[in-house]
Every structure is written in C-alpha cells, then in structure tokens.
DORO-33832 format. One record per atom (N, C-alpha, C, O, CB): residue number from 1; residue in one letter; atom name; x negated, y negated, z negated. Coordinates in steps of 0.02 Angstrom, whole numbers. Each point is the difference from the previous one (the first is absolute). Glycine has a CB too. Layout:
residues N
REC vomi dotor gugu      u      v      w
REC  NUM     A   CA      X      Y      Z
...
***
This chain:
residues 168
REC vomi dotor gugu      u      v      w
REC    1     M    N  -5841  -5156  -4863
REC    1     M   CA     54     47     23
REC    1     M    C     88     22    -37
REC    1     M    O     29    -12    -53
REC    1     M   CB   -158     51     89
REC    2     H    N    139    -13      9
REC    2     H   CA    107    -36    -15
REC    2     H    C      9     59    -79
REC    2     H    O    -19     54    -22
REC    2     H   CB    109    -68    212
REC    3     D    N    -57    -32   -202
REC    3     D   CA     29     26    -75
REC    3     D    C     41     64     26
REC    3     D    O    -11     41    -45
REC    3     D   CB     27   -168    -28
REC    4     S    N     17    152    111
REC    4     S   CA     36     61     51
REC    4     S    C    -60     60     -2
REC    4     S    O      1     58    -19
REC    4     S   CB     75   -151    118
REC    5     F    N   -126     52    -71
REC    5     F   CA    -72     70      3
REC    5     F    C    -14     26    -41
REC    5     F    O     -5     61     -5
REC    5     F   CB    -49    -97     59
REC    6     L    N     43    -11   -101
REC    6     L   CA    -29      0    -82
REC    6     L    C     47     64    -34
REC    6     L    O    -21     53    -23
REC    6     L   CB     -6   -209      8
REC    7     E    N    116    126     19
REC    7     E   CA     13     43    -33
REC    7     E    C     35     77     30
REC    7     E    O     42     39    -24
REC    7     E   CB    -44   -151    -48
REC    8     E    N    -42    111    146
REC    8     E   CA     13     78     32
REC    8     E    C    -86     36    -37
REC    8     E    O     -8     60    -14
REC    8     E   CB    100    -99    173
REC    9     I    N   -121     10   -164
REC    9     I   CA    -59     19    -29
REC    9     I    C     13     27    -62
REC    9     I    O    -31     51    -10
REC    9     I   CB    -27   -129     69
REC   10     L    N    103     56   -113
REC   10     L   CA     31     29    -44
REC   10     L    C     37     46    -17
REC   10     L    O      2     32    -53
REC   10     L   CB    -23    -97     59
REC   11     R    N     65     68     67
REC   11     R   CA     48     48      8
REC   11     R    C    -10     81     12
REC   11     R    O     31     53     -4
REC   11     R   CB      9   -158     41
REC   12     E    N   -132     67    -13
REC   12     E   CA    -24     65     54
REC   12     E    C    -36     45    -64
REC   12     E    O     -8     61      3
REC   12     E   CB    -27   -135    139
REC   13     L    N     24     50   -173
REC   13     L   CA    -62     -1    -69
REC   13     L    C     50     72    -40
REC   13     L    O    -17     55    -21
REC   13     L   CB    -38   -236     -7
REC   14     A    N    137    136     33
REC   14     A   CA     11     31    -41
REC   14     A    C     32     68     15
REC   14     A    O     -7     53    -31
REC   14     A   CB      2   -157    -18
REC   15     D    N     49     88    111
REC   15     D   CA      5     50     26
REC   15     D    C    -62     67     27
REC   15     D    O     22     56     12
REC   15     D   CB     70   -152      1
REC   16     D    N   -190     75     -6
REC   16     D   CA    -18     34     -7
REC   16     D    C    -27     54    -68
REC   16     D    O    -30     53     -4
REC   16     D   CB     40   -128    104
REC   17     L    N     15     31   -140
REC   17     L   CA     -5     24    -70
REC   17     L    C     41     81    -31
REC   17     L    O    -21     47    -34
REC   17     L   CB     13   -192     25
REC   18     R    N     76    129     43
REC   18     R   CA     71     29     16
REC   18     R    C    -31     57     25
REC   18     R    O     -6     46    -39
REC   18     R   CB     91   -143     67
REC   19     N    N   -117    107     57
REC   19     N   CA    -16     44     53
REC   19     N    C    -54     53    -26
REC   19     N    O    -25     52     24
REC   19     N   CB     54   -147     65
REC   20     I    N    -38     49   -165
REC   20     I   CA   -102     45     16
REC   20     I    C     46     37    -99
REC   20     I    O    -19     56    -16
REC   20     I   CB   -170   -196    109
REC   21     R    N    233    111   -136
REC   21     R   CA     -8     57    -44
REC   21     R    C     83     58     28
REC   21     R    O     21     46    -35
REC   21     R   CB   -104   -144    -95
REC   22     E    N    106     83    178
REC   22     E   CA     57     45     52
REC   22     E    C    -37     56      7
REC   22     E    O      7     58    -17
REC   22     E   CB     53   -147     93
REC   23     Y    N   -117     48    -38
REC   23     Y   CA    -44     64     29
REC   23     Y    C    -15     67    -54
REC   23     Y    O     10     60     -9
REC   23     Y   CB    -75   -159     87
REC   24     F    N     39     50    -99
REC   24     F   CA    -50     39    -70
REC   24     F    C     47     50    -23
REC   24     F    O    -16     59     -2
REC   24     F   CB    -54   -165    -52
REC   25     D    N    147     77     30
REC   25     D   CA     77     69    -32
REC   25     D    C    -33     18     41
REC   25     D    O    -55     27      2
REC   25     D   CB    188    -39    -41
REC   26     R    N    -77    -12     94
REC   26     R   CA     -5     76     60
REC   26     R    C    -40     58     -5
REC   26     R    O     16     59     -6
REC   26     R   CB     -2   -134     80
REC   27     S    N    -76     44    -69
REC   27     S   CA    -79     54    -11
REC   27     S    C     10     34    -53
REC   27     S    O    -17     59     -2
REC   27     S   CB    -73   -130     40
REC   28     T    N    104     54    -66
REC   28     T   CA    -25     28    -73
REC   28     T    C     82     60    -25
REC   28     T    O     -6     58    -19
REC   28     T   CB    -93   -210    -27
REC   29     S    N    134    132     51
REC   29     S   CA     86    -15    -58
REC   29     S    C     21     96      7
REC   29     S    O     51     28    -23
REC   29     S   CB     29   -205     80
REC   30     I    N   -154    217    -10
REC   30     I   CA     -4     72     -6
REC   30     I    C    -11     25    -54
REC   30     I    O     22     56    -15
REC   30     I   CB    -52    -55    102
REC   31     L    N      3    -29   -117
REC   31     L   CA    -39     19    -70
REC   31     L    C     33     -4    -80
REC   31     L    O     42    -44     -7
REC   31     L   CB   -135     -4     86
REC   32     T    N     86     66   -104
REC   32     T   CA     31     19    -61
REC   32     T    C    -18    -22    -48
REC   32     T    O    -36    -50      7
REC   32     T   CB     55    124     29
REC   33     E    N     -7    -56    -92
REC   33     E   CA    -33    -11    -75
REC   33     E    C    -59     73     -9
REC   33     E    O    -58     13    -14
REC   33     E   CB    195    -84    -50
REC   34     E    N    -74    100     84
REC   34     E   CA    -54     82      0
REC   34     E    C    -53    -38     39
REC   34     E    O     46    -16     37
REC   34     E   CB     42    144    -21
REC   35     D    N   -134   -154      7
REC   35     D   CA    -38    -20     44
REC   35     D    C    -33    -49    -22
REC   35     D    O    -23    -33     47
REC   35     D   CB     82     70     27
REC   36     A    N    -71    -57   -120
REC   36     A   CA     30    -51    -47
REC   36     A    C   -126    -13     -7
REC   36     A    O    -36    -47     16
REC   36     A   CB    243    109   -111
REC   37     G    N   -224      9     62
REC   37     G   CA    -53     32    -28
REC   37     G    C    -55     18     51
REC   37     G    O    -61      6     -8
REC   37     G   CB    140     35    -76
REC   38     F    N    -49    -36    127
REC   38     F   CA    -48     46     48
REC   38     F    C    -40    -71     36
REC   38     F    O     17    -58     10
REC   38     F   CB     76    191     22
REC   39     A    N   -159    -89    -19
REC   39     A   CA    -65    -31     32
REC   39     A    C    -32     48     44
REC   39     A    O    -22     47    -33
REC   39     A   CB      2   -118    -63
REC   40     P    N     11     75    146
REC   40     P   CA    -35     30     52
REC   40     P    C    -83     26    -15
REC   40     P    O    -32     43     30
REC   40     P   CB    118   -123     41
REC   41     A    N   -106     37   -129
REC   41     A   CA    -62     12     -8
REC   41     A    C     -1    -49    -84
REC   41     A    O     26    -55    -10
REC   41     A   CB    -76     76    170
REC   42     P    N      0     34   -222
REC   42     P   CA    -25    -29    -45
REC   42     P    C    -10   -101     33
REC   42     P    O     -9    -30     53
REC   42     P   CB    -53    183   -104
REC   43     G    N     71   -167    -26
REC   43     G   CA    -22    -78     16
REC   43     G    C     45    -31     32
REC   43     G    O     10    -53    -31
REC   43     G   CB   -116     72     40
REC   44     T    N    143    -17     41
REC   44     T   CA     26    -22     57
REC   44     T    C     86    -19    -54
REC   44     T    O     22     32    -47
REC   44     T   CB   -113     57    179
REC   45     Y    N    112   -139   -106
REC   45     Y   CA     56    -24      4
REC   45     Y    C     57     68     10
REC   45     Y    O     -2     45     41
REC   45     Y   CB    -59   -169      7
REC   46     T    N    123    107   -121
REC   46     T   CA     53     21     17
REC   46     T    C     51     -4     62
REC   46     T    O      7    -43     43
REC   46     T   CB    -40     34   -144
REC   47     T    N     54     47     94
REC   47     T   CA     65    -32     36
REC   47     T    C     68    -79    -49
REC   47     T    O     45    -36     19
REC   47     T   CB    -63    205     42
REC   48     A    N     -6   -159   -104
REC   48     A   CA     33    -77    -36
REC   48     A    C    -53    -32     -6
REC   48     A    O     18    -58      9
REC   48     A   CB     75     88    -79
REC   49     Q    N   -161    -30     57
REC   49     Q   CA    -53    -15      3
REC   49     Q    C    -15    -81     92
REC   49     Q    O     -7    -61      9
REC   49     Q   CB    -13    234   -101
REC   50     Q    N     24   -108    129
REC   50     Q   CA     10    -67     69
REC   50     Q    C     42    -33     30
REC   50     Q    O     -9    -44     42
REC   50     Q   CB    -49     86    -20
REC   51     I    N    125    -13    -48
REC   51     I   CA     67    -50    -37
REC   51     I    C    -11    -48     -9
REC   51     I    O      9    -52     32
REC   51     I   CB     31    110    -84
REC   52     A    N    -84    -37    -39
REC   52     A   CA     -3    -74    -57
REC   52     A    C    -64    -28     54
REC   52     A    O     14    -56     22
REC   52     A   CB     19    102   -191
REC   53     H    N    -98    -21    195
REC   53     H   CA    -30    -72     29
REC   53     H    C     43    -36     79
REC   53     H    O    -26    -50     25
REC   53     H   CB   -112    108    -82
REC   54     V    N    174    -42     75
REC   54     V   CA     29    -42     25
REC   54     V    C     24    -31     16
REC   54     V    O      0    -36     50
REC   54     V   CB    -19     62    -60
REC   55     A    N     60    -18    -51
REC   55     A   CA     50    -34    -65
REC   55     A    C    -73    -65    -44
REC   55     A    O      8    -60    -10
REC   55     A   CB    101    223    -27
REC   56     Q    N   -163   -126     24
REC   56     Q   CA    -45    -60    -25
REC   56     Q    C    -21    -45     60
REC   56     Q    O    -23    -56    -12
REC   56     Q   CB    -25    129    -88
REC   57     T    N     53    -51    166
REC   57     T   CA    -61    -32     30
REC   57     T    C     17    -58     14
REC   57     T    O    -32    -53     -3
REC   57     T   CB    -15    139     45
REC   58     V    N    151    -65    -11
REC   58     V   CA     26    -61      0
REC   58     V    C     20    -68    -36
REC   58     V    O     28    -49     24
REC   58     V   CB    -18    130     26
REC   59     E    N    -23    -75    -89
REC   59     E   CA      2    -16    -63
REC   59     E    C    -56    -57     -2
REC   59     E    O      1    -62      6
REC   59     E   CB     45    181    -50
REC   60     W    N   -108    -61     28
REC   60     W   CA    -53    -64     13
REC   60     W    C    -33    -46     73
REC   60     W    O    -46    -41      3
REC   60     W   CB     20    117   -105
REC   61     F    N     68    -52    151
REC   61     F   CA    -19    -54     43
REC   61     F    C     70    -46     16
REC   61     F    O      0    -36     50
REC   61     F   CB   -104    114      5
REC   62     F    N    155    -76    -96
REC   62     F   CA     29    -47     -6
REC   62     F    C    -30    -67    -69
REC   62     F    O    -15    -60     -3
REC   62     F   CB    111    162     67
REC   63     R    N    -92    -46   -107
REC   63     R   CA    -38    -71    -54
REC   63     R    C    -76     -2     31
REC   63     R    O    -24    -23    -52
REC   63     R   CB     93     47    -89
REC   64     G    N   -106    -20    170
REC   64     G   CA    -52      7     21
REC   64     G    C    -16    -51     49
REC   64     G    O    -53    -30      4
REC   64     G   CB     64    137    -36
REC   65     A    N     45   -115     75
REC   65     A   CA      7    -59     62
REC   65     A    C      3    -72    -39
REC   65     A    O    -21    -51     28
REC   65     A   CB    100    133     64
REC   66     F    N    -52    -83   -159
REC   66     F   CA     20    -80     -4
REC   66     F    C    -34     20   -110
REC   66     F    O     15    -26    -54
REC   66     F   CB    153    -24    195
REC   67     A    N   -200     89   -129
REC   67     A   CA    -46    -10    -61
REC   67     A    C    -55    -75      3
REC   67     A    O    -14     -9     59
REC   67     A   CB     19    159    -66
REC   68     P    N    -28   -185    -23
REC   68     P   CA    -52    -59     39
REC   68     P    C    -60     52      5
REC   68     P    O    -35      0     51
REC   68     P   CB     71   -140   -111
REC   69     E    N    -53    196     -5
REC   69     E   CA    -58      4    -22
REC   69     E    C     25     93     79
REC   69     E    O    -42     44      8
REC   69     E   CB     -1   -136   -207
REC   70     G    N     66     92    212
REC   70     G   CA     14     32     79
REC   70     G    C     17    110    -48
REC   70     G    O     20     22    -54
REC   70     G   CB   -158   -148    183
REC   71     F    N    115    154    -65
REC   71     F   CA     33     74    -65
REC   71     F    C    -76      9    -49
REC   71     F    O    -59    -17     -1
REC   71     F   CB    160    121    109
REC   72     P    N    -44    -61   -147
REC   72     P   CA    -40     57    -56
REC   72     P    C    -28     33     32
REC   72     P    O     30     26     47
REC   72     P   CB     34    -11   -125
REC   73     M    N   -144      1     66
REC   73     M   CA    -42     44     33
REC   73     M    C    -18     71    -62
REC   73     M    O    -42     45      9
REC   73     M   CB    -13   -166     81
REC   74     D    N     93    115   -143
REC   74     D   CA    -14     49    -36
REC   74     D    C     37     90      4
REC   74     D    O     35     34    -37
REC   74     D   CB    -61   -159    -26
REC   75     F    N     -7    133    134
REC   75     F   CA     39     49      9
REC   75     F    C    -10    102    -20
REC   75     F    O     26     52     20
REC   75     F   CB    -11   -174     69
REC   76     D    N    -63    104   -133
REC   76     D   CA    -10     52    -77
REC   76     D    C     73     -8    -27
REC   76     D    O     36     50     -4
REC   76     D   CB   -178    -77    -41
REC   77     A    N    170    -44     23
REC   77     A   CA     49    -11    -61
REC   77     A    C     57      0     49
REC   77     A    O     53    -10    -30
REC   77     A   CB   -119    -65    -73
REC   78     M    N     73     81    155
REC   78     M   CA     63     14     59
REC   78     M    C     22     82     11
REC   78     M    O     56     24      6
REC   78     M   CB   -108   -134     68
REC   79     D    N     -8    139    -75
REC   79     D   CA    -11     75     20
REC   79     D    C     23     14    -69
REC   79     D    O     56     24     -6
REC   79     D   CB   -160     -6    101
REC   80     R    N     68    -29   -148
REC   80     R   CA     33     50    -95
REC   80     R    C     98    -40     20
REC   80     R    O     40     25    -39
REC   80     R   CB   -204    -50   -117
REC   81     E    N    193    -19    199
REC   81     E   CA     73     -4    -12
REC   81     E    C     14     40     48
REC   81     E    O     54     13    -28
REC   81     E   CB    -29   -121    -18
REC   82     V    N    -23    130     78
REC   82     V   CA      4     34     46
REC   82     V    C     11     80     -4
REC   82     V    O     41     41     22
REC   82     V   CB   -101   -138      9
REC   83     R    N    -16     96    -82
REC   83     R   CA     14     65      7
REC   83     R    C     41     -5    -96
REC   83     R    O    -31     19    -49
REC   83     R   CB    -96     44    170
REC   84     A    N    163    -78   -122
REC   84     A   CA     48     11    -33
REC   84     A    C     55     -1    -25
REC   84     A    O     21     -2    -58
REC   84     A   CB    -83      3     71
REC   85     V    N    103      0     81
REC   85     V   CA     39     26     16
REC   85     V    C     10     74    -25
REC   85     V    O    -50     29    -23
REC   85     V   CB     35   -116    102
REC   86     Q    N     66    115    -76
REC   86     Q   CA      2    103      2
REC   86     Q    C     88      0     16
REC   86     Q    O     28     55     -7
REC   86     Q   CB   -143      5   -121
REC   87     T    N    156   -119    149
REC   87     T   CA     57      8     51
REC   87     T    C     25    -26     56
REC   87     T    O     13    -61      2
REC   87     T   CB      2     82    -80
REC   88     L    N     -5     18    132
REC   88     L   CA     45    -32     41
REC   88     L    C     57    -72    -14
REC   88     L    O      8    -53     30
REC   88     L   CB    -31    181      0
REC   89     A    N     47   -106    -75
REC   89     A   CA     57    -58    -36
REC   89     A    C    -24    -49     13
REC   89     A    O     16    -42     41
REC   89     A   CB     25     87   -130
REC   90     E    N   -114    -41     25
REC   90     E   CA    -57    -65    -33
REC   90     E    C     -4    -16     49
REC   90     E    O     41    -43     15
REC   90     E   CB   -111     65   -102
REC   91     A    N     17      3    149
REC   91     A   CA    -22    -39     76
REC   91     A    C     51    -31     17
REC   91     A    O      0    -57    -21
REC   91     A   CB    -73    132     69
REC   92     R    N    127    -57    -12
REC   92     R   CA     58      2     18
REC   92     R    C     24    -73    -40
REC   92     R    O     15    -48     36
REC   92     R   CB     -4    194    -14
REC   93     Q    N     -8   -151    -77
REC   93     Q   CA     32    -75    -25
REC   93     Q    C    -67    -60     -1
REC   93     Q    O      7    -61      9
REC   93     Q   CB     96    131   -103
REC   94     W    N   -164    -34     82
REC   94     W   CA    -40    -42      4
REC   94     W    C     -1    -34     71
REC   94     W    O    -13    -60      5
REC   94     W   CB    -41    121    -97
REC   95     L    N     70    -20    149
REC   95     L   CA     -4      4     63
REC   95     L    C     50    -68     42
REC   95     L    O      0    -28     55
REC   95     L   CB    -28    174    -84
REC   96     D    N     67   -150    -33
REC   96     D   CA     89    -31     -3
REC   96     D    C    -18    -86      0
REC   96     D    O     12    -46     39
REC   96     D   CB     63    163   -135
REC   97     R    N   -115   -113     18
REC   97     R   CA    -26    -65    -10
REC   97     R    C    -35    -26     49
REC   97     R    O     10    -59     15
REC   97     R   CB    -11     81   -116
REC   98     A    N    -58     27    143
REC   98     A   CA    -37    -53     19
REC   98     A    C     16    -25     72
REC   98     A    O    -34    -40     32
REC   98     A   CB    -51     82   -111
REC   99     F    N    146    -11     99
REC   99     F   CA      3    -29     44
REC   99     F    C     59    -39     13
REC   99     F    O     14    -31     51
REC   99     F   CB    -87    105    -26
REC  100     A    N    117    -68    -93
REC  100     A   CA     24    -75     -9
REC  100     A    C    -37    -44    -34
REC  100     A    O     24    -48    -31
REC  100     A   CB     73     86     32
REC  101     E    N   -142    -29      1
REC  101     E   CA    -66    -36    -32
REC  101     E    C      8    -65     45
REC  101     E    O     27    -56     -2
REC  101     E   CB   -120    168    -32
REC  102     G    N     45    -64     83
REC  102     G   CA      5      2     90
REC  102     G    C     37    -75     27
REC  102     G    O    -22    -55     17
REC  102     G   CB     47    208    -14
REC  103     E    N     53   -116     -8
REC  103     E   CA     32    -65     37
REC  103     E    C     19    -41    -40
REC  103     E    O     34    -41     31
REC  103     E   CB      4     90     50
REC  104     A    N    -43    -66   -156
REC  104     A   CA      8    -51    -54
REC  104     A    C    -53    -51     35
REC  104     A    O     13    -57     18
REC  104     A   CB     20    137   -137
REC  105     A    N    -89    -49    122
REC  105     A   CA    -39    -75     12
REC  105     A    C     -2      2    101
REC  105     A    O    -37    -45     17
REC  105     A   CB    -70     44   -169
REC  106     I    N    126     26    193
REC  106     I   CA     23    -12     76
REC  106     I    C     59    -18    -26
REC  106     I    O     44     21     38
REC  106     I   CB   -103     60     49
REC  107     A    N     80   -108   -128
REC  107     A   CA     79    -24    -15
REC  107     A    C    -20    -87    -35
REC  107     A    O     28    -56      0
REC  107     A   CB     43    212    -40
REC  108     G    N   -130   -128     13
REC  108     G   CA    -12    -59    -61
REC  108     G    C    -42    -53     34
REC  108     G    O     -6    -53    -31
REC  108     G   CB      4    135    -78
REC  109     H    N    -31    -76    169
REC  109     H   CA    -69    -36    -14
REC  109     H    C     20    -20     77
REC  109     H    O     33     38     36
REC  109     H   CB   -139     31   -138
REC  110     P    N     78   -143    125
REC  110     P   CA     42    -25     48
REC  110     P    C    -47      9     55
REC  110     P    O    -53     29    -12
REC  110     P   CB    127   -111    -55
REC  111     H    N    -55     53    150
REC  111     H   CA    -30     51     39
REC  111     H    C    -97     -6     23
REC  111     H    O    -44     32     29
REC  111     H   CB    194    -30     17
REC  112     E    N   -133    -97   -103
REC  112     E   CA    -79    -17      8
REC  112     E    C    -60     35    -33
REC  112     E    O    -60      1     10
REC  112     E   CB    110   -103      1
REC  113     E    N     -6    135    -60
REC  113     E   CA    -40     32    -57
REC  113     E    C    -29     65     21
REC  113     E    O    -50     22    -29
REC  113     E   CB    122    -74    -55
REC  114     W    N    -34     94    152
REC  114     W   CA    -13     44     30
REC  114     W    C    -52    -25     72
REC  114     W    O    -30     40     36
REC  114     W   CB    149     16    -98
REC  115     L    N   -120   -104     67
REC  115     L   CA    -53      9     44
REC  115     L    C    -43    -36      0
REC  115     L    O    -23    -23     52
REC  115     L   CB     78     61     -1
REC  116     A    N    -83    -55   -123
REC  116     A   CA    -42    -21    -38
REC  116     A    C    -75     68     -6
REC  116     A    O     -2     62     -1
REC  116     A   CB    127   -149    -63
REC  117     P    N   -160     50     62
REC  117     P   CA    -64     60    -17
REC  117     P    C     13      6    -57
REC  117     P    O     31    -33    -41
REC  117     P   CB   -126     12    105
REC  118     L    N     49    102    -65
REC  118     L   CA      3     49    -66
REC  118     L    C    -64    -22     -3
REC  118     L    O    -35    -25     44
REC  118     L   CB    117    135    -42
REC  119     P    N    -98    -89    -95
REC  119     P   CA    -50    -27    -31
REC  119     P    C    -55     50     27
REC  119     P    O      1     60      9
REC  119     P   CB     66   -116   -114
REC  120     P    N   -126     -1    117
REC  120     P   CA    -47     16      2
REC  120     P    C    -23     76    -51
REC  120     P    O     15      8    -60
REC  120     P   CB    -18   -144    103
REC  121     G    N    -33    180     -5
REC  121     G   CA    -16     55    -19
REC  121     G    C    -12     81     60
REC  121     G    O      8     -6     61
REC  121     G   CB     56    -74   -174
REC  122     P    N    -78    136     85
REC  122     P   CA    -10     61     34
REC  122     P    C     58    -12     32
REC  122     P    O     -8     -9     61
REC  122     P   CB    -59     88   -132
REC  123     V    N    139    -84     46
REC  123     V   CA     31     38      6
REC  123     V    C     68    -76     55
REC  123     V    O     37    -47    -15
REC  123     V   CB    -96    170   -124
REC  124     M    N     38    -93    191
REC  124     M   CA     29    -48     79
REC  124     M    C      0    -63    -18
REC  124     M    O     50    -33     13
REC  124     M   CB     35    109     37
REC  125     G    N   -138   -108    -82
REC  125     G   CA    -17    -74      0
REC  125     G    C     -1    -27     29
REC  125     G    O    -33     19     48
REC  125     G   CB     -1    -13    -89
REC  126     G    N     68    -85     47
REC  126     G   CA     -1    -54     62
REC  126     G    C     68     62     16
REC  126     G    O    -33     52      7
REC  126     G   CB   -127   -129     46
REC  127     A    N    197     87    -49
REC  127     A   CA     37     43     70
REC  127     A    C     67    -29    -35
REC  127     A    O    -11    -14    -59
REC  127     A   CB    -65    152    107
REC  128     P    N    147   -152    -25
REC  128     P   CA     29    -50     -1
REC  128     P    C     47     47    -43
REC  128     P    O    -30     54      0
REC  128     P   CB      1   -140    109
REC  129     R    N     76     92   -140
REC  129     R   CA     -2     36    -68
REC  129     R    C     73     43      9
REC  129     R    O     24     43    -37
REC  129     R   CB   -100   -147    -47
REC  130     F    N    111     69    165
REC  130     F   CA     66     95     17
REC  130     F    C    -43     71     29
REC  130     F    O     17     55     21
REC  130     F   CB    106   -141     47
REC  131     A    N   -187     49    -80
REC  131     A   CA    -57     59     33
REC  131     A    C      3     54    -56
REC  131     A    O    -32     52     11
REC  131     A   CB    -63   -137     57
REC  132     I    N    127     79   -121
REC  132     I   CA     30     55    -49
REC  132     I    C     14     50     26
REC  132     I    O    -35     51      3
REC  132     I   CB     76   -115    -63
REC  133     L    N     26     54     86
REC  133     L   CA     45     45     25
REC  133     L    C    -35     37     62
REC  133     L    O     10     60      6
REC  133     L   CB     92   -133    -51
REC  134     G    N   -134     47     82
REC  134     G   CA    -55     62     44
REC  134     G    C    -10     59    -41
REC  134     G    O     30     53     -5
REC  134     G   CB   -106   -140     62
REC  135     A    N     19     58    -90
REC  135     A   CA    -60     28    -70
REC  135     A    C     42     63    -50
REC  135     A    O    -21     52    -24
REC  135     A   CB    -43   -203      4
REC  136     I    N    140    117     18
REC  136     I   CA     40     56     -7
REC  136     I    C     13     28     24
REC  136     I    O    -26     56     -1
REC  136     I   CB     46    -79    -35
REC  137     R    N     20     13     67
REC  137     R   CA     34     54     81
REC  137     R    C    -47     52    -21
REC  137     R    O     12     48    -36
REC  137     R   CB     17   -133    164
REC  138     D    N    -87     67    -98
REC  138     D   CA    -38     34     25
REC  138     D    C    -18     81    -57
REC  138     D    O     19     57     10
REC  138     D   CB    -58   -193     63
REC  139     H    N     -7    105   -135
REC  139     H   CA     40     27    -74
REC  139     H    C     11     49    -13
REC  139     H    O    -25     54    -15
REC  139     H   CB     69   -118     12
REC  140     T    N     17     29     13
REC  140     T   CA     56     48    -15
REC  140     T    C     16     55     32
REC  140     T    O      0     59    -18
REC  140     T   CB     36   -141    -13
REC  141     A    N    -20     49     94
REC  141     A   CA    -22     71     60
REC  141     A    C    -49     42     -1
REC  141     A    O      0     49     37
REC  141     A   CB     32   -108     28
REC  142     H    N    -79     47   -106
REC  142     H   CA    -72     54     23
REC  142     H    C     28     42    -54
REC  142     H    O      1     56     24
REC  142     H   CB   -131   -129     21
REC  143     H    N    162     76   -131
REC  143     H   CA     26     25    -61
REC  143     H    C     68     45     46
REC  143     H    O      6     61      5
REC  143     H   CB    -52   -179   -117
REC  144     R    N     74     84    131
REC  144     R   CA     79      9     28
REC  144     R    C    -26     99     55
REC  144     R    O     30     51     15
REC  144     R   CB     29   -257      9
REC  145     G    N   -120    181    -16
REC  145     G   CA    -34     60     70
REC  145     G    C    -27     48    -19
REC  145     G    O     -8     53     30
REC  145     G   CB    -22   -124     39
REC  146     A    N     10     51   -138
REC  146     A   CA    -78     31    -82
REC  146     A    C     90     56    -23
REC  146     A    O     -6     61    -11
REC  146     A   CB   -131   -235    -84
REC  147     L    N    184    152     94
REC  147     L   CA     44     31    -59
REC  147     L    C     76     29     77
REC  147     L    O     48     38     -6
REC  147     L   CB    -92   -156   -160
REC  148     T    N     22     79    226
REC  148     T   CA     19     83     31
REC  148     T    C     -6     69      6
REC  148     T    O     31     52      8
REC  148     T   CB    -30   -115     22
REC  149     V    N    -95     20    -45
REC  149     V   CA    -37     65     15
REC  149     V    C      2     27    -64
REC  149     V    O    -15     60      9
REC  149     V   CB    -63    -91     85
REC  150     Y    N     87     22   -153
REC  150     Y   CA     14     15    -75
REC  150     Y    C     68     75     15
REC  150     Y    O     -3     58    -21
REC  150     Y   CB    -25   -228    -44
REC  151     A    N     91    134    112
REC  151     A   CA     39     22     -2
REC  151     A    C    -42     81     24
REC  151     A    O    -25     43    -36
REC  151     A   CB    121   -164     47
REC  152     R    N    -93    118     44
REC  152     R   CA    -14     35     49
REC  152     R    C    -34     60    -10
REC  152     R    O     -3     48     38
REC  152     R   CB      9   -142      8
REC  153     L    N    -36     85   -110
REC  153     L   CA    -45     42    -46
REC  153     L    C     41     35    -47
REC  153     L    O    -22     51    -25
REC  153     L   CB    -71   -128     33
REC  154     R    N    139     60    -21
REC  154     R   CA     66     12    -45
REC  154     R    C     48     35     25
REC  154     R    O     54      9    -28
REC  154     R   CB    -68   -100    -15
REC  155     G    N     -7    118    108
REC  155     G   CA     70     10     58
REC  155     G    C     37    -19     35
REC  155     G    O     20     35     46
REC  155     G   CB    -20     -5    -88
REC  156     K    N     24    -96     32
REC  156     K   CA     35    -31     10
REC  156     K    C    -13    -54     85
REC  156     K    O    -55    -11     27
REC  156     K   CB     71     40   -179
REC  157     T    N     48    -50    176
REC  157     T   CA    -32    -30     78
REC  157     T    C     45    -73    -40
REC  157     T    O     59     -4    -16
REC  157     T   CB    -66    124    164
REC  158     P    N    -41   -165   -152
REC  158     P   CA     19    -58    -17
REC  158     P    C     36    -42     69
REC  158     P    O    -29     13     52
REC  158     P   CB    -71     -5   -153
REC  159     P    N    145    -45    107
REC  159     P   CA     51    -41     43
REC  159     P    C    -60    -50     53
REC  159     P    O    -61     -1     -3
REC  159     P   CB    183     -6   -111
REC  160     M    N    -90    -18    144
REC  160     M   CA    -19    -34     46
REC  160     M    C     14    -59    -30
REC  160     M    O     61    -10     -5
REC  160     M   CB    -51     83     96
REC  161     P    N    -64   -136   -122
REC  161     P   CA    -20    -42    -24
REC  161     P    C     80    -80     54
REC  161     P    O     47    -27    -28
REC  161     P   CB   -231    117    -10
REC  162     Y    N    168    -96     94
REC  162     Y   CA     19    -51     24
REC  162     Y    C     86      3     31
REC  162     Y    O     28    -44     31
REC  162     Y   CB   -169     27    -13
REC  163     A    N    173     89    -40
REC  163     A   CA     61     -8     15
REC  163     A    C     22     28    -37
REC  163     A    O    -31     41    -34
REC  163     A   CB     31    -59    122
REC  164     D    N     85      1    -93
REC  164     D   CA     11     54    -55
REC  164     D    C     24     67     11
REC  164     D    O    -10     10    -60
REC  164     D   CB     28    -99      6
REC  165     S    N      5    147     75
REC  165     S   CA    -11     61     37
REC  165     S    C     60     -3      6
REC  165     S    O     20     58      1
REC  165     S   CB   -113      7    -32
REC  166     A    N    152   -115     40
REC  166     A   CA     65     12     -6
REC  166     A    C     -1    -54     73
REC  166     A    O     34     11     51
REC  166     A   CB     10     24   -206
REC  167     E    N    -87    -88    145
REC  167     E   CA    -17    -40     54
REC  167     E    C    -35     55     84
REC  167     E    O      4     -3     61
REC  167     E   CB    -32   -110   -187
REC  168     A    N      6    146     89
REC  168     A   CA    -51     24     79
REC  168     A    C     26     20     27
REC  168     A    O    -21     20     54
REC  168     A   CB    -59      4    -70
***
C-alpha cells in the first residue's frame, strides 16, 4: 500500500473519533449536574454513570486493542468503577481523559499496527485493530440514545447530534 493511503487511514481514524465525541457531547449537552443522579429505574446507571461507562469503554477498547492479552473481561470490577461516579463533572473529566487517550493512541501507533489483527478472544478477535473505532461509534451511539431518553424523562429536549443548531 502507498504511504499516502496509509496516512489517510490514520487521519480518518482521528476524524472518526472526533466525530464520535462531538455527537456525544452535543446530544448530552442539555444534561446538567442536577441530572447526574437520575436513573429511570432502580439498579440502572445514573446519568453520570452512563457517561462514565462510555468513558471507560473508550479506554477499554484502545487499551485492549494493543494489550498482548487482549481485552480485560472483569466486567464486575468495571461496573463497580462506573457506579462509584456520582457527578457529571467527574464523568465528563473521565470522558475527556478517555478521548485524549484515544487520540494519543491513534497518533502514537503507526498505520501498520492499526492494520494488524486484534488479539485472539471473544471481542473482535482477529479483526484489524482499526475496527475498534466502529465498535466505539456503535457503543457510544447506544448510550447517547439512552441519555437522550434520560433527558426527555427529565422534561428536556436534547439537541440533534449531527449539527449544531446554529448550523441547521
């Protein structure tokens, strides 16, 4: 493959990650600290915990993609970590760190590493590493949608994710 084509792959990965974050932030921008503890039913994640879970999963994908042992599967420990988050500020700070880690991973690994297969295992085993961006996009969109329902249950109308209202 030509170097320019491979460099374009890295640019597209970085652009994709920025779009995922932009759509998530726009969709959830209506949520405030007053909404942080809201959960639609007992045992479900609160608003803050939903955002923390998204952050945790972004980290999980980027770290697992390059770990020789693959993706950690201790979901109980991960759940406890998310459930400890109580404020939107804490959740959004985690989200900032997770996406910054993702940006650094994209910039820090050469295109050959992104084309290499993921470690064997139940999570996308053998797929090229760049496939994690699709999984991050899908997972983040799922929780973005859940959070728009949370917002509506709180009497708020979430903005459209794909365009700033000033652009629409």
